[in-house]
MARZA-334562 format. One record per atom (N, C-alpha, C): atom name; residue number from 0; x, y, z; residue in three letters. Coordinates in steps of 0.02 Angstrom, whole numbers. Each point is the difference from the previous one (the first is absolute). Example, Ala and Ser with C-alpha at 12.3 -4.5 7.8 and 13.67 -1.06 7.14 Angstrom:
MARZA-334562
+----+-----+--------+--------+--------+-----+
: at :   i :   east :  north :     up :  aa :
+----+-----+--------+--------+--------+-----+
:  N :   0 :    660 :   -284 :    390 : ALA :
: CA :   0 :    -45 :     59 :      0 : ALA :
:  C :   0 :     45 :     60 :      0 : ALA :
:  N :   1 :    -18 :     53 :    -36 : SER :
: CA :   1 :     42 :     59 :      3 : SER :
:  C :   1 :    -39 :     55 :     37 : SER :
+----+-----+--------+--------+--------+-----+
***
This chain:
MARZA-334562
+----+-----+--------+--------+--------+-----+
: at :   i :   east :  north :     up :  aa :
+----+-----+--------+--------+--------+-----+
:  N :   0 :  -1442 :   2373 :  -1148 : MET :
: CA :   0 :     34 :    -35 :     64 : MET :
:  C :   0 :     49 :    -40 :     -8 : MET :
:  N :   1 :     79 :     -5 :     18 : THR :
: CA :   1 :     44 :    -33 :    -10 : THR :
:  C :   1 :      6 :    -43 :     50 : THR :
:  N :   2 :     11 :    -55 :      8 : HIS :
: CA :   2 :     22 :    -72 :     27 : HIS :
:  C :   2 :     62 :     14 :     15 : HIS :
:  N :   3 :      6 :    -14 :     78 : THR :
: CA :   3 :     65 :     -7 :     27 : THR :
:  C :   3 :     10 :    -67 :     20 : THR :
:  N :   4 :     65 :    -42 :     -6 : PRO :
: CA :   4 :     12 :    -63 :     24 : PRO :
:  C :   4 :     -3 :      8 :     68 : PRO :
:  N :   5 :    -24 :    -61 :     28 : ALA :
: CA :   5 :     13 :      5 :     62 : ALA :
:  C :   5 :     72 :    -25 :     36 : ALA :
:  N :   6 :      8 :     39 :     51 : PRO :
: CA :   6 :     90 :    -24 :     22 : PRO :
:  C :   6 :    -15 :    -80 :     20 : PRO :
:  N :   7 :     82 :    -20 :    -23 : ALA :
: CA :   7 :     15 :    -46 :      3 : ALA :
:  C :   7 :     -2 :    -23 :     73 : ALA :
:  N :   8 :    -24 :    -60 :     21 : PRO :
: CA :   8 :     -1 :    -21 :     84 : PRO :
:  C :   8 :     70 :      4 :     31 : PRO :
:  N :   9 :     16 :      7 :     38 : ALA :
: CA :   9 :     50 :     -8 :     29 : ALA :
:  C :   9 :     10 :    -73 :     14 : ALA :
:  N :  10 :     81 :    -21 :     -4 : PRO :
: CA :  10 :     13 :    -54 :     34 : PRO :
:  C :  10 :    -25 :    -30 :     57 : PRO :
:  N :  11 :    -14 :    -66 :     14 : ASN :
: CA :  11 :    -28 :    -14 :     68 : ASN :
:  C :  11 :     40 :    -55 :     27 : ASN :
:  N :  12 :     42 :     26 :     42 : PRO :
: CA :  12 :     64 :    -37 :     24 : PRO :
:  C :  12 :    -38 :    -74 :     44 : PRO :
:  N :  13 :    -63 :     10 :      5 : ALA :
: CA :  13 :    -42 :    -49 :     46 : ALA :
:  C :  13 :    -19 :    -53 :    -60 : ALA :
:  N :  14 :     -6 :     27 :    -51 : GLY :
: CA :  14 :    -30 :    -50 :    -41 : GLY :
:  C :  14 :     45 :    -52 :    -42 : GLY :
:  N :  15 :     72 :     44 :      3 : SER :
: CA :  15 :     45 :    -39 :    -23 : SER :
:  C :  15 :     31 :    -50 :     71 : SER :
:  N :  16 :    -18 :      9 :     70 : ALA :
: CA :  16 :     25 :    -48 :     43 : ALA :
:  C :  16 :    -48 :    -54 :    -18 : ALA :
:  N :  17 :    -56 :      4 :      1 : SER :
: CA :  17 :    -53 :    -31 :     -7 : SER :
:  C :  17 :      6 :    -62 :    -59 : SER :
:  N :  18 :     21 :     43 :    -41 : ALA :
: CA :  18 :     32 :    -52 :    -67 : ALA :
:  C :  18 :     45 :    -60 :     32 : ALA :
:  N :  19 :     55 :     32 :     12 : THR :
: CA :  19 :     51 :    -31 :     25 : THR :
:  C :  19 :    -21 :    -65 :     70 : THR :
:  N :  20 :    -38 :     16 :     45 : LEU :
: CA :  20 :    -33 :    -36 :     40 : LEU :
:  C :  20 :    -25 :    -61 :    -35 : LEU :
:  N :  21 :    -48 :     22 :    -45 : THR :
: CA :  21 :    -35 :    -58 :    -40 : THR :
:  C :  21 :     48 :    -54 :    -36 : THR :
:  N :  22 :     57 :     30 :    -43 : ALA :
: CA :  22 :     46 :    -43 :    -23 : ALA :
:  C :  22 :     48 :    -38 :     35 : ALA :
:  N :  23 :     14 :     42 :     66 : LEU :
: CA :  23 :     33 :    -31 :     47 : LEU :
:  C :  23 :    -19 :      8 :     78 : LEU :
:  N :  24 :    -46 :    -47 :      1 : PRO :
: CA :  24 :    -42 :     21 :     74 : PRO :
:  C :  24 :     21 :    -33 :     53 : PRO :
:  N :  25 :     48 :    -39 :     -4 : TYR :
: CA :  25 :     54 :    -11 :     52 : TYR :
:  C :  25 :     72 :     15 :     34 : TYR :
:  N :  26 :    -12 :      9 :     68 : ALA :
: CA :  26 :     86 :     31 :     22 : ALA :
:  C :  26 :     39 :    -56 :     -1 : ALA :
:  N :  27 :     68 :     12 :    -25 : VAL :
: CA :  27 :     52 :    -52 :     23 : VAL :
:  C :  27 :      1 :    -33 :     47 : VAL :
:  N :  28 :      9 :    -74 :     -2 : PRO :
: CA :  28 :     -6 :    -21 :     93 : PRO :
:  C :  28 :     63 :     28 :     37 : PRO :
:  N :  29 :    -30 :    -14 :     49 : ASP :
: CA :  29 :     45 :     10 :     75 : ASP :
:  C :  29 :     62 :    -38 :     -1 : ASP :
:  N :  30 :    -15 :    -72 :    -28 : CYS :
: CA :  30 :     47 :    -53 :      7 : CYS :
:  C :  30 :     52 :     18 :    -54 : CYS :
:  N :  31 :     68 :     11 :     43 : ALA :
: CA :  31 :     64 :     -5 :    -53 : ALA :
:  C :  31 :      7 :    -39 :    -46 : ALA :
:  N :  32 :     -9 :    -63 :     23 : ASN :
: CA :  32 :      0 :    -57 :    -55 : ASN :
:  C :  32 :    -44 :      8 :    -40 : ASN :
:  N :  33 :    -62 :     12 :      1 : ALA :
: CA :  33 :    -45 :     10 :    -55 : ALA :
:  C :  33 :     15 :     49 :    -32 : ALA :
:  N :  34 :     30 :     57 :     11 : ARG :
: CA :  34 :     28 :     73 :    -38 : ARG :
:  C :  34 :     64 :    -41 :    -41 : ARG :
:  N :  35 :     39 :    -38 :     21 : VAL :
: CA :  35 :     53 :    -28 :    -33 : VAL :
:  C :  35 :    -14 :    -18 :    -65 : VAL :
:  N :  36 :    -59 :    -56 :     12 : ALA :
: CA :  36 :    -13 :    -43 :    -59 : ALA :
:  C :  36 :    -64 :     40 :    -38 : ALA :
:  N :  37 :    -24 :     46 :     22 : LEU :
: CA :  37 :    -34 :     47 :    -55 : LEU :
:  C :  37 :     46 :     49 :    -33 : LEU :
:  N :  38 :     53 :     27 :     16 : PHE :
: CA :  38 :     55 :     21 :    -28 : PHE :
:  C :  38 :     37 :    -28 :    -58 : PHE :
:  N :  39 :     10 :    -64 :     22 : ALA :
: CA :  39 :     44 :    -46 :    -38 : ALA :
:  C :  39 :    -67 :    -27 :    -61 : ALA :
:  N :  40 :    -56 :     -1 :     25 : MET :
: CA :  40 :    -39 :    -27 :    -61 : MET :
:  C :  40 :    -20 :     74 :    -49 : MET :
:  N :  41 :     -1 :     34 :     20 : ARG :
: CA :  41 :     -7 :     75 :    -28 : ARG :
:  C :  41 :     41 :     13 :    -61 : ARG :
:  N :  42 :     64 :    -21 :     24 : ARG :
: CA :  42 :     64 :     23 :    -24 : ARG :
:  C :  42 :     -7 :    -55 :    -73 : ARG :
:  N :  43 :     -3 :    -76 :     36 : MET :
: CA :  43 :      5 :    -37 :    -69 : MET :
:  C :  43 :    -50 :    -14 :    -40 : MET :
:  N :  44 :    -71 :     26 :      8 : GLY :
: CA :  44 :    -46 :     13 :    -26 : GLY :
:  C :  44 :      6 :     62 :    -57 : GLY :
:  N :  45 :     27 :     53 :     21 : ALA :
: CA :  45 :     13 :     55 :    -52 : ALA :
:  C :  45 :     62 :    -17 :    -29 : ALA :
:  N :  46 :     40 :    -19 :     29 : HIS :
: CA :  46 :     85 :      4 :    -38 : HIS :
:  C :  46 :      9 :    -81 :    -19 : HIS :
:  N :  47 :    -26 :    -68 :     12 : GLY :
: CA :  47 :     30 :    -63 :    -11 : GLY :
:  C :  47 :     25 :    -14 :     63 : GLY :
:  N :  48 :    -15 :    -54 :    -14 : LEU :
: CA :  48 :     32 :    -61 :     63 : LEU :
:  C :  48 :     58 :      2 :     13 : LEU :
:  N :  49 :     66 :     15 :    -18 : SER :
: CA :  49 :     53 :     17 :      9 : SER :
:  C :  49 :     31 :     79 :     21 : SER :
:  N :  50 :    -45 :     29 :     17 : ASP :
: CA :  50 :     13 :     73 :     30 : ASP :
:  C :  50 :     39 :     -2 :     42 : ASP :
:  N :  51 :     50 :     42 :      8 : ALA :
: CA :  51 :     55 :     16 :     51 : ALA :
:  C :  51 :    -21 :     24 :     57 : ALA :
:  N :  52 :    -59 :     43 :     -7 : ARG :
: CA :  52 :    -23 :     32 :     68 : ARG :
:  C :  52 :    -29 :    -49 :     26 : ARG :
:  N :  53 :    -37 :    -55 :    -17 : ALA :
: CA :  53 :    -42 :    -34 :     27 : ALA :
:  C :  53 :     51 :    -39 :     33 : ALA :
:  N :  54 :     38 :    -39 :    -20 : SER :
: CA :  54 :     62 :    -33 :     28 : SER :
:  C :  54 :     39 :     27 :     50 : SER :
:  N :  55 :      9 :     69 :     -8 : HIS :
: CA :  55 :     35 :     25 :     55 : HIS :
:  C :  55 :    -52 :     23 :     67 : HIS :
:  N :  56 :    -58 :     -1 :    -18 : ALA :
: CA :  56 :    -44 :      5 :     63 : ALA :
:  C :  56 :     -4 :    -76 :     31 : ALA :
:  N :  57 :     10 :    -60 :    -29 : MET :
: CA :  57 :    -19 :    -53 :     36 : MET :
:  C :  57 :     60 :    -13 :     18 : MET :
:  N :  58 :     64 :     12 :    -39 : PHE :
: CA :  58 :     65 :    -12 :     33 : PHE :
:  C :  58 :     -6 :     51 :     68 : PHE :
:  N :  59 :    -23 :     77 :     -6 : THR :
: CA :  59 :      9 :     13 :     85 : THR :
:  C :  59 :    -48 :    -11 :     59 : THR :
:  N :  60 :    -56 :    -26 :    -30 : ALA :
: CA :  60 :    -44 :    -30 :     57 : ALA :
:  C :  60 :     27 :    -70 :     17 : ALA :
:  N :  61 :     26 :    -56 :    -52 : PHE :
: CA :  61 :     10 :    -50 :     16 : PHE :
:  C :  61 :     63 :    -28 :     23 : PHE :
:  N :  62 :     50 :     40 :    -12 : GLY :
: CA :  62 :     88 :     -7 :      1 : GLY :
:  C :  62 :     17 :    -53 :    -44 : GLY :
:  N :  63 :     47 :    -40 :     21 : GLU :
: CA :  63 :     29 :    -53 :    -62 : GLU :
:  C :  63 :    -61 :    -44 :     -9 : GLU :
:  N :  64 :    -55 :     -7 :     29 : ALA :
: CA :  64 :    -43 :    -51 :     11 : ALA :
:  C :  64 :    -58 :     42 :    -55 : ALA :
:  N :  65 :     15 :     20 :    -48 : PHE :
: CA :  65 :    -51 :     55 :    -39 : PHE :
:  C :  65 :    -22 :    -52 :    -70 : PHE :
:  N :  66 :     44 :    -42 :    -12 : ARG :
: CA :  66 :      0 :    -39 :    -71 : ARG :
:  C :  66 :    -75 :    -33 :      2 : ARG :
:  N :  67 :     -3 :    -38 :     62 : ARG :
: CA :  67 :    -79 :    -44 :     -6 : ARG :
:  C :  67 :    -66 :     31 :     -8 : ARG :
:  N :  68 :     -4 :     68 :     32 : PRO :
: CA :  68 :    -73 :     27 :     -1 : PRO :
:  C :  68 :     10 :     48 :    -73 : PRO :
:  N :  69 :     44 :     25 :    -13 : LEU :
: CA :  69 :     16 :     27 :    -65 : LEU :
:  C :  69 :    -32 :    -37 :    -52 : LEU :
:  N :  70 :     44 :    -63 :    -17 : THR :
: CA :  70 :     -4 :    -32 :    -46 : THR :
:  C :  70 :    -89 :    -38 :     -9 : THR :
:  N :  71 :    -24 :    -15 :     55 : LEU :
: CA :  71 :    -68 :    -21 :     23 : LEU :
:  C :  71 :    -43 :     70 :    -18 : LEU :
:  N :  72 :     21 :     46 :      8 : LEU :
: CA :  72 :    -44 :     79 :     -5 : LEU :
:  C :  72 :    -13 :     11 :    -74 : LEU :
:  N :  73 :     58 :    -36 :    -49 : ARG :
: CA :  73 :      3 :     11 :    -67 : ARG :
:  C :  73 :    -27 :    -50 :    -28 : ARG :
:  N :  74 :     -5 :    -49 :     24 : ALA :
: CA :  74 :    -42 :    -54 :    -25 : ALA :
:  C :  74 :    -72 :     12 :      3 : ALA :
:  N :  75 :    -20 :     29 :     68 : LEU :
: CA :  75 :    -64 :     21 :      4 : LEU :
:  C :  75 :    -28 :     55 :    -67 : LEU :
:  N :  76 :     29 :     53 :      3 : MET :
: CA :  76 :     -5 :     40 :    -59 : MET :
:  C :  76 :     -1 :    -40 :    -56 : MET :
:  N :  77 :     44 :    -33 :    -17 : ALA :
: CA :  77 :    -11 :    -28 :    -66 : ALA :
:  C :  77 :    -58 :    -53 :     -5 : ALA :
:  N :  78 :    -17 :    -30 :     41 : ASP :
: CA :  78 :    -67 :    -35 :     17 : ASP :
:  C :  78 :    -53 :     26 :    -15 : ASP :
:  N :  79 :    -20 :     65 :     27 : MET :
: CA :  79 :    -44 :     43 :     13 : MET :
:  C :  79 :     -5 :     19 :    -77 : MET :
:  N :  80 :     67 :     20 :    -30 : ALA :
: CA :  80 :    -19 :     38 :    -60 : ALA :
:  C :  80 :    -21 :    -43 :    -64 : ALA :
:  N :  81 :     17 :    -70 :     15 : ALA :
: CA :  81 :    -21 :    -48 :    -42 : ALA :
:  C :  81 :    -73 :    -25 :      4 : ALA :
:  N :  82 :    -28 :     11 :     52 : ASN :
: CA :  82 :    -59 :    -38 :     16 : ASN :
:  C :  82 :    -54 :     53 :      2 : ASN :
:  N :  83 :     12 :     70 :      7 : ALA :
: CA :  83 :    -36 :     57 :     17 : ALA :
:  C :  83 :    -55 :     -4 :    -84 : ALA :
:  N :  84 :    -64 :      6 :     12 : ALA :
: CA :  84 :    -50 :      4 :    -47 : ALA :
:  C :  84 :     -8 :     68 :      5 : ALA :
:  N :  85 :     19 :     58 :     39 : GLN :
: CA :  85 :    -24 :     49 :      3 : GLN :
:  C :  85 :     57 :     41 :     36 : GLN :
:  N :  86 :      8 :     71 :    -19 : PRO :
: CA :  86 :     51 :     54 :     12 : PRO :
:  C :  86 :     15 :     -4 :     83 : PRO :
:  N :  87 :     63 :    -14 :     20 : ILE :
: CA :  87 :      4 :     29 :     87 : ILE :
:  C :  87 :     22 :     54 :    -11 : ILE :
:  N :  88 :    -25 :     58 :     56 : ALA :
: CA :  88 :     20 :     63 :     -5 : ALA :
:  C :  88 :     46 :      5 :     51 : ALA :
:  N :  89 :     49 :     33 :    -23 : ILE :
: CA :  89 :     62 :     -5 :     62 : ILE :
:  C :  89 :     14 :     89 :      7 : ILE :
:  N :  90 :     12 :     33 :     43 : ALA :
: CA :  90 :      4 :     73 :     10 : ALA :
:  C :  90 :    104 :     24 :      0 : ALA :
:  N :  91 :     15 :     39 :    -11 : PRO :
: CA :  91 :     64 :     17 :     -4 : PRO :
:  C :  91 :     36 :    -18 :     57 : PRO :
:  N :  92 :     53 :    -17 :      0 : CYS :
: CA :  92 :     51 :    -31 :     76 : CYS :
:  C :  92 :     -8 :     51 :     43 : CYS :
:  N :  93 :     -6 :     72 :     -9 : CYS :
: CA :  93 :      9 :     40 :     49 : CYS :
:  C :  93 :    -55 :     17 :     39 : CYS :
:  N :  94 :    -68 :    -20 :    -18 : CYS :
: CA :  94 :    -73 :     17 :     28 : CYS :
:  C :  94 :     -8 :    -33 :     48 : CYS :
:  N :  95 :    -32 :     56 :     48 : ALA :
: CA :  95 :    -14 :    -28 :     70 : ALA :
:  C :  95 :    -58 :    -29 :      9 : ALA :
:  N :  96 :    -41 :    -22 :    -62 : ARG :
: CA :  96 :    -76 :    -25 :      6 : ARG :
:  C :  96 :     14 :    -68 :    -57 : ARG :
:  N :  97 :    -56 :    -37 :     17 : MET :
: CA :  97 :      2 :    -64 :    -51 : MET :
:  C :  97 :    -59 :      3 :    -45 : MET :
:  N :  98 :      5 :    -44 :    -60 : THR :
: CA :  98 :    -40 :     -4 :    -23 : THR :
:  C :  98 :    -57 :    -76 :     33 : THR :
:  N :  99 :    -58 :     -3 :     -7 : PRO :
: CA :  99 :    -39 :    -58 :      8 : PRO :
:  C :  99 :     40 :    -73 :    -21 : PRO :
:  N : 100 :     46 :      3 :    -58 : SER :
: CA : 100 :     32 :    -60 :    -18 : SER :
:  C : 100 :     52 :    -10 :     38 : SER :
:  N : 101 :     46 :     55 :     17 : GLU :
: CA : 101 :     55 :    -19 :     37 : GLU :
:  C : 101 :    -30 :    -17 :     78 : GLU :
:  N : 102 :    -55 :     21 :     35 : ARG :
: CA : 102 :    -19 :     -9 :     57 : ARG :
:  C : 102 :    -22 :    -68 :      8 : ARG :
:  N : 103 :    -39 :    -37 :    -53 : ALA :
: CA : 103 :     -9 :    -63 :    -22 : ALA :
:  C : 103 :     51 :    -55 :     12 : ALA :
:  N : 104 :     49 :     23 :    -36 : LEU :
: CA : 104 :     51 :    -48 :     -4 : LEU :
:  C : 104 :     33 :      5 :     75 : LEU :
:  N : 105 :     12 :     59 :     31 : LEU :
: CA : 105 :     26 :    -14 :     60 : LEU :
:  C : 105 :    -49 :    -22 :     57 : LEU :
:  N : 106 :    -57 :     -6 :    -21 : CYS :
: CA : 106 :    -49 :    -35 :     53 : CYS :
:  C : 106 :     13 :    -80 :    -19 : CYS :
:  N : 107 :      9 :    -22 :    -58 : VAL :
: CA : 107 :      6 :    -53 :    -18 : VAL :
:  C : 107 :     70 :    -27 :     47 : VAL :
:  N : 108 :     67 :     36 :    -12 : LEU :
: CA : 108 :     50 :    -13 :     19 : LEU :
:  C : 108 :    -10 :    -10 :     80 : LEU :
:  N : 109 :    -36 :     38 :     29 : SER :
: CA : 109 :     -8 :    -14 :     73 : SER :
:  C : 109 :    -43 :    -41 :     25 : SER :
:  N : 110 :    -37 :    -23 :    -46 : ARG :
: CA : 110 :    -59 :    -63 :     22 : ARG :
:  C : 110 :     19 :    -57 :    -15 : ARG :
:  N : 111 :     49 :     -1 :    -50 : VAL :
: CA : 111 :     -8 :    -75 :    -49 : VAL :
:  C : 111 :     17 :    -57 :     49 : VAL :
:  N : 112 :     22 :      1 :     49 : GLU :
: CA : 112 :     22 :    -41 :     51 : GLU :
:  C : 112 :    -65 :    -11 :     46 : GLU :
:  N : 113 :    -24 :     42 :     32 : THR :
: CA : 113 :    -39 :     -2 :     40 : THR :
:  C : 113 :    -79 :      7 :     -4 : THR :
:  N : 114 :    -20 :     39 :    -67 : ARG :
: CA : 114 :    -67 :    -12 :    -31 : ARG :
:  C : 114 :      0 :    -18 :    -75 : ARG :
:  N : 115 :     32 :    -60 :     -4 : SER :
: CA : 115 :      4 :    -10 :    -61 : SER :
:  C : 115 :    -73 :     11 :    -70 : SER :
:  N : 116 :    -41 :     -7 :     49 : GLU :
: CA : 116 :    -62 :      9 :    -61 : GLU :
:  C : 116 :    -14 :     66 :     -3 : GLU :
:  N : 117 :     14 :     46 :     36 : ASN :
: CA : 117 :    -14 :     77 :     -7 : ASN :
:  C : 117 :     48 :      9 :    -55 : ASN :
:  N : 118 :     77 :      0 :     15 : ALA :
: CA : 118 :     59 :     -3 :    -34 : ALA :
:  C : 118 :    -32 :    -22 :    -85 : ALA :
:  N : 119 :    -27 :    -59 :     -5 : ARG :
: CA : 119 :    -10 :    -34 :    -64 : ARG :
:  C : 119 :    -46 :     37 :    -34 : ARG :
:  N : 120 :    -49 :     38 :     43 : LEU :
: CA : 120 :    -51 :     39 :    -34 : LEU :
:  C : 120 :     20 :     65 :    -27 : LEU :
:  N : 121 :     42 :     37 :     54 : LEU :
: CA : 121 :     21 :     63 :    -22 : LEU :
:  C : 121 :     57 :    -16 :    -61 : LEU :
:  N : 122 :     21 :    -50 :     -7 : MET :
: CA : 122 :     51 :    -10 :    -59 : MET :
:  C : 122 :    -45 :    -20 :    -76 : MET :
:  N : 123 :    -41 :    -35 :     29 : GLN :
: CA : 123 :    -50 :     -5 :    -62 : GLN :
:  C : 123 :    -27 :     68 :    -26 : GLN :
:  N : 124 :    -21 :     34 :     38 : ASP :
: CA : 124 :    -33 :     74 :    -10 : ASP :
:  C : 124 :     51 :     47 :    -34 : ASP :
:  N : 125 :     59 :    -16 :     28 : LEU :
: CA : 125 :     62 :     47 :    -30 : LEU :
:  C : 125 :     12 :    -16 :    -75 : LEU :
:  N : 126 :     11 :    -58 :     -2 : LEU :
: CA : 126 :     20 :    -37 :    -77 : LEU :
:  C : 126 :    -56 :     -6 :    -63 : LEU :
:  N : 127 :    -56 :     13 :     41 : GLY :
: CA : 127 :    -59 :     -6 :    -57 : GLY :
:  C : 127 :    -24 :    -77 :     -3 : GLY :
:  N : 128 :     31 :    -47 :     27 : GLN :
: CA : 128 :    -33 :    -74 :    -29 : GLN :
:  C : 128 :      6 :    -39 :     71 : GLN :
:  N : 129 :    -18 :    -48 :    -14 : ARG :
: CA : 129 :    -26 :    -70 :     45 : ARG :
:  C : 129 :     72 :    -41 :     20 : ARG :
:  N : 130 :     26 :     -7 :    -52 : ARG :
: CA : 130 :     64 :    -58 :      4 : ARG :
:  C : 130 :     60 :     40 :     24 : ARG :
:  N : 131 :     19 :      4 :     60 : ILE :
: CA : 131 :     66 :     35 :     27 : ILE :
:  C : 131 :     64 :    -13 :     49 : ILE :
:  N : 132 :    -28 :   -100 :    -13 : ASP :
: CA : 132 :     33 :    -39 :     50 : ASP :
:  C : 132 :     83 :     11 :     -1 : ASP :
:  N : 133 :     32 :     19 :    -59 : GLY :
: CA : 133 :     60 :      6 :     -4 : GLY :
:  C : 133 :     13 :     67 :     27 : GLY :
:  N : 134 :    -15 :     66 :    -34 : VAL :
: CA : 134 :     -3 :     64 :     40 : VAL :
:  C : 134 :     -8 :    -25 :     67 : VAL :
:  N : 135 :    -44 :    -23 :     36 : LEU :
: CA : 135 :    -10 :      7 :     71 : LEU :
:  C : 135 :     57 :    -32 :     28 : LEU :
:  N : 136 :     33 :    -51 :    -23 : ALA :
: CA : 136 :     56 :    -46 :     20 : ALA :
:  C : 136 :     44 :     58 :      6 : ALA :
:  N : 137 :     20 :     37 :    -52 : SER :
: CA : 137 :     55 :     41 :     -8 : SER :
:  C : 137 :    -19 :     55 :     62 : SER :
:  N : 138 :    -50 :     27 :      7 : ALA :
: CA : 138 :    -11 :     41 :     58 : ALA :
:  C : 138 :     26 :    -29 :     66 : ALA :
:  N : 139 :    -19 :    -72 :     16 : ALA :
: CA : 139 :      1 :    -25 :     56 : ALA :
:  C : 139 :     85 :     -1 :      8 : ALA :
:  N : 140 :     28 :    -13 :    -52 : ALA :
: CA : 140 :     78 :      1 :      6 : ALA :
:  C : 140 :     42 :     44 :     20 : ALA :
:  N : 141 :    -35 :     65 :    -39 : VAL :
: CA : 141 :     28 :     74 :     20 : VAL :
:  C : 141 :    -14 :      5 :     81 : VAL :
:  N : 142 :    -71 :     -1 :     20 : ALA :
: CA : 142 :    -19 :     -7 :     72 : ALA :
:  C : 142 :     48 :    -31 :     47 : ALA :
:  N : 143 :      7 :    -58 :    -33 : THR :
: CA : 143 :     45 :    -41 :     48 : THR :
:  C : 143 :     85 :     15 :      4 : THR :
:  N : 144 :     20 :     12 :    -42 : ALA :
: CA : 144 :     65 :     43 :    -16 : ALA :
:  C : 144 :     14 :     61 :     42 : ALA :
:  N : 145 :    -43 :     33 :      7 : PHE :
: CA : 145 :      0 :     74 :     60 : PHE :
:  C : 145 :     -2 :    -29 :     65 : PHE :
:  N : 146 :    -64 :    -37 :      7 : ALA :
: CA : 146 :      0 :    -33 :     80 : ALA :
:  C : 146 :     63 :    -39 :      7 : ALA :
:  N : 147 :     22 :    -41 :    -33 : ASP :
: CA : 147 :     69 :    -34 :     14 : ASP :
:  C : 147 :     42 :     37 :     17 : ASP :
:  N : 148 :     15 :     69 :    -34 : GLU :
: CA : 148 :     59 :     47 :     20 : GLU :
:  C : 148 :    -21 :     42 :     51 : GLU :
:  N : 149 :    -67 :     -2 :     59 : GLY :
: CA : 149 :    -18 :     32 :     44 : GLY :
:  C : 149 :    -28 :     60 :    -17 : GLY :
:  N : 150 :    -21 :      6 :    -58 : ARG :
: CA : 150 :    -29 :     62 :    -29 : ARG :
:  C : 150 :    -77 :     -9 :    -42 : ARG :
:  N : 151 :    -48 :    -20 :     50 : PRO :
: CA : 151 :    -62 :    -28 :    -23 : PRO :
:  C : 151 :    -50 :     54 :    -21 : PRO :
:  N : 152 :    -36 :    -10 :    -63 : ILE :
: CA : 152 :    -44 :     60 :    -25 : ILE :
:  C : 152 :    -58 :     -3 :     38 : ILE :
:  N : 153 :    -13 :     64 :     16 : THR :
: CA : 153 :    -58 :     -8 :     42 : THR :
:  C : 153 :    -46 :     69 :    -17 : THR :
:  N : 154 :    -61 :      9 :      0 : LEU :
: CA : 154 :    -35 :     40 :    -24 : LEU :
:  C : 154 :    -54 :     23 :     74 : LEU :
+----+-----+--------+--------+--------+-----+
***
């Protein structure tokens, strides 16, 4: 009696979609301001704080008033990197879905002024530590800079 190997299973496109939805469970927000912030955060997270494409996106969105939101977003990204006790997952900048970490950060930016305790808890979970006052202040400054230019981040 001879043994014939079982045929290899066919690729399951639904399985790969399932894996994508697990890693990237959230759709990109409808708010254009949140999408600009997300794009700039992804570029800075992947290519450094001085990324030219992040700067260009902010310039395109804010015009001549781009310096303040860009500088504050850079400071927030640096604060998060310095204070995070765990990795913060980011997706590629062209991805139409978000990681839980990206969603949490956008929620913090949209809530820091109106629902500060909720924003505090989200930031603590995102960074994996409880002492986040400086980072939360940076997030509040970014949210205020966007709102002051008529581009509030909403989810």
